C-alpha positions as semicolon CSV with decimal commas, in nm:
position;residue;x (nm);y (nm);z (nm)
1;M;-4,336;5,532;1,612
2;G;-3,964;5,455;1,553
3;R;-3,701;5,711;1,620
4;G;-3,532;5,693;1,279
5;T;-3,194;5,807;1,403
6;G;-3,000;5,569;1,177
7;A;-2,780;5,453;1,469
8;V;-2,793;5,109;1,626
9;S;-2,885;5,195;1,983
10;P;-2,859;4,972;2,292
11;S;-3,237;4,941;2,303
12;V;-3,242;4,807;1,947
13;I;-2,967;4,557;2,028
14;S;-3,173;4,449;2,330
15;A;-3,481;4,408;2,114
16;V;-3,309;4,178;1,864
17;S;-3,054;4,008;2,088
18;S;-3,250;3,858;2,374
19;G;-3,021;3,559;2,443
20;A;-2,681;3,526;2,602
21;H;-2,525;3,490;2,254
22;P;-2,648;3,671;1,940
23;S;-2,730;3,340;1,770
24;N;-3,001;3,288;2,033
25;S;-3,183;3,609;1,947
26;A;-3,520;3,599;1,782
27;A;-3,425;3,820;1,490
28;I;-3,105;3,636;1,412
29;G;-3,286;3,305;1,443
30;L;-3,539;3,416;1,185
31;L;-3,264;3,531;0,949
32;D;-3,078;3,201;0,989
33;T;-3,382;2,986;0,919
34;A;-3,589;3,195;0,679
35;G;-3,351;3,453;0,534
36;E;-3,409;3,825;0,502
37;S;-3,755;3,778;0,353
38;G;-3,860;3,582;0,661
39;L;-3,763;3,860;0,899
40;T;-4,084;4,055;0,938
41;F;-4,208;4,253;1,234
42;R;-4,504;4,018;1,265
43;A;-4,284;3,707;1,272
44;L;-4,044;3,870;1,517
45;A;-4,331;3,975;1,743
46;E;-4,455;3,617;1,751
47;R;-4,114;3,488;1,856
48;L;-4,080;3,753;2,125
49;A;-4,441;3,699;2,238
50;T;-4,518;4,067;2,203
51;G;-4,698;4,298;1,963
52;P;-4,540;4,452;1,650
53;G;-4,602;4,795;1,798
54;A;-4,363;4,727;2,083
55;I;-4,086;4,651;1,833
56;Y;-4,164;4,955;1,621
57;W;-4,117;5,167;1,933
58;H;-3,750;5,062;1,946
59;V;-3,675;5,010;1,575
60;A;-3,740;5,264;1,300
61;G;-3,768;5,002;1,024
62;K;-3,640;4,675;0,886
63;D;-3,307;4,823;0,777
64;E;-3,230;4,924;1,134
65;L;-3,336;4,580;1,255
66;L;-3,104;4,411;1,002
67;G;-2,823;4,644;1,103
68;A;-2,865;4,558;1,468
69;A;-2,871;4,185;1,396
70;T;-2,557;4,213;1,182
71;D;-2,382;4,418;1,448
72;A;-2,466;4,163;1,719
73;V;-2,343;3,862;1,522
74;V;-2,022;4,032;1,410
75;A;-1,946;4,139;1,768
76;G;-2,002;3,785;1,894
77;A;-1,789;3,627;1,622
78;M;-1,496;3,858;1,692
79;T;-1,494;3,789;2,066
80;A;-1,554;3,411;2,048
81;G;-1,248;3,212;2,145
82;T;-1,006;3,504;2,123
83;A;-0,810;3,420;2,438
84;D;-0,477;3,243;2,382
85;T;-0,538;3,185;2,013
86;T;-0,320;3,222;1,706
87;P;-0,394;3,481;1,436
88;Q;-0,483;3,195;1,201
89;D;-0,736;3,054;1,448
90;A;-0,882;3,399;1,511
91;I;-0,948;3,438;1,138
92;R;-1,103;3,091;1,116
93;T;-1,325;3,161;1,417
94;L;-1,449;3,486;1,269
95;A;-1,518;3,323;0,934
96;L;-1,713;3,033;1,082
97;G;-1,891;3,228;1,354
98;A;-2,018;3,505;1,132
99;F;-2,028;3,396;0,773
100;D;-2,064;3,018;0,778
101;D;-2,322;3,010;1,056
102;H;-2,502;3,323;0,934
103;P;-2,451;3,353;0,555
104;W;-2,709;3,632;0,526
105;I;-2,455;3,869;0,685
106;G;-2,248;3,887;0,368
107;A;-2,527;4,057;0,178
108;Q;-2,588;4,298;0,465
109;L;-2,226;4,406;0,484
110;T;-2,194;4,466;0,111
111;R;-2,495;4,697;0,122
112;A;-2,322;4,927;0,368
113;P;-1,945;4,877;0,325
114;G;-1,851;5,190;0,516
115;Q;-2,062;5,122;0,824
116;S;-1,942;4,989;1,157
117;P;-2,000;4,608;1,131
118;M;-1,807;4,578;0,804
119;M;-1,530;4,805;0,929
120;R;-1,497;4,601;1,249
121;V;-1,458;4,280;1,046
122;F;-1,198;4,444;0,822
123;E;-1,012;4,578;1,126
124;H;-1,020;4,240;1,301
125;I;-0,881;4,054;1,000
126;G;-0,623;4,328;0,949
127;R;-0,489;4,297;1,302
128;Q;-0,448;3,921;1,261
129;V;-0,263;3,975;0,933
130;Q;-0,033;4,223;1,108
131;A;0,028;3,968;1,384
132;L;0,137;3,719;1,118
133;G;0,418;3,955;1,025
134;V;0,296;4,045;0,676
135;P;0,494;4,345;0,542
136;A;0,300;4,671;0,563
137;A;0,304;4,715;0,187
138;D;0,123;4,381;0,141
139;Q;-0,127;4,398;0,425
140;F;-0,412;4,562;0,237
141;T;-0,391;4,306;-0,045
142;V;-0,380;4,012;0,196
143;V;-0,672;4,137;0,405
144;S;-0,874;4,209;0,090
145;A;-0,808;3,856;-0,040
146;L;-0,927;3,697;0,286
147;W;-1,225;3,929;0,307
148;S;-1,329;3,863;-0,054
149;Y;-1,302;3,487;-0,010
150;I;-1,503;3,478;0,313
151;L;-1,769;3,711;0,178
152;G;-1,788;3,529;-0,155
153;V;-1,831;3,183;-0,004
154;A;-2,092;3,310;0,239
155;G;-2,290;3,462;-0,046
156;Q;-2,260;3,147;-0,256
157;N;-2,377;2,927;0,030
158;A;-2,676;3,151;0,082
159;A;-2,757;3,142;-0,290
160;N;-2,727;2,762;-0,295
161;A;-2,969;2,734;-0,004
162;R;-3,222;2,954;-0,184
163;S;-3,191;2,763;-0,513
164;A;-3,249;2,418;-0,363
165;P;-3,611;2,293;-0,393
166;P;-3,791;2,331;-0,058
167;D;-3,883;1,962;-0,045
168;M;-3,526;1,838;-0,111
169;D;-3,254;1,813;0,153
170;R;-2,889;1,896;0,092
171;A;-2,779;1,539;0,022
172;E;-3,053;1,488;-0,236
173;F;-2,980;1,822;-0,400
174;L;-2,606;1,757;-0,430
175;G;-2,673;1,404;-0,549
176;A;-2,894;1,534;-0,828
177;V;-2,639;1,796;-0,934
178;S;-2,355;1,543;-0,926
179;V;-2,549;1,318;-1,165
180;V;-2,578;1,611;-1,405
181;W;-2,203;1,675;-1,377
182;A;-2,119;1,309;-1,432
183;N;-2,316;1,308;-1,756
184;L;-2,161;1,617;-1,911
185;D;-1,970;1,593;-2,237
186;P;-1,645;1,403;-2,153
187;D;-1,431;1,616;-2,384
188;E;-1,566;1,959;-2,295
189;Y;-1,604;1,897;-1,920
190;A;-1,335;1,638;-1,840
191;F;-1,241;1,793;-1,504
192;T;-1,597;1,861;-1,390
193;R;-1,693;1,500;-1,459
194;S;-1,392;1,378;-1,262
195;V;-1,502;1,558;-0,942
196;A;-1,873;1,483;-0,965
197;G;-1,847;1,229;-0,686
198;Q;-1,664;1,474;-0,461
199;L;-1,942;1,729;-0,509
200;R;-2,194;1,479;-0,375
201;E;-1,985;1,388;-0,070
202;H;-1,808;1,714;0,025
203;D;-1,858;1,901;0,351
204;D;-1,924;2,272;0,302
205;R;-1,758;2,376;0,628
206;E;-1,444;2,171;0,565
207;E;-1,413;2,314;0,214
208;F;-1,463;2,666;0,347
209;L;-1,186;2,627;0,604
210;A;-0,959;2,459;0,349
211;G;-0,984;2,768;0,130
212;I;-0,893;2,995;0,423
213;D;-0,601;2,768;0,505
214;L;-0,475;2,790;0,146
215;I;-0,464;3,168;0,175
216;L;-0,304;3,157;0,522
217;T;-0,045;2,906;0,404
218;G;0,044;3,136;0,116
219;I;0,080;3,425;0,358
220;T;0,316;3,243;0,593
221;A;0,512;3,074;0,312
222;G;0,592;3,411;0,158
223;R;0,750;3,550;0,474
């Protein structure tokens, strides 16, 4: 059936990346909407209007399929809007394109930290940090801080999506949680009570970028 070579071959990329951009592919679409558990060969075959056997011919198993999907999204995020952009914007674009739009990638990269998609992300962030003029002795720490923040927020967003009741939208879910926060003990949770309203009204993407900007501001301020 599958070849089982362990490498992400061009035929596998073709099988999971049928659109002009990776986000249009059937496999990535399933991961975005249903998560890793929703990516099955049967579901993918239905989206591609083919039989599961045709996919098995190109893909040895689900791990290889996940690897190909991760590779395609990371490659697209690193090349999106790279012309005539600042290092700061390149980092923001990567963060939004890969981890905000596709939060499932964070879990995939942590499972195989030494493999090519993760290393390409690390390399891409590292080159932007170098372009910002960060001293060589500080570059690893700065890149690690950015990488940890992006990966952590992506994982948290994915966990939040899984924990929300299926019949409740985001606004309802945050509204319910904010009510809980607002009714916490006023002495023990004074700060948490004070930001309960902000929890209900905040924009995840804006908060995500604000955190990246805090790190980038610290980098440039220290030069």
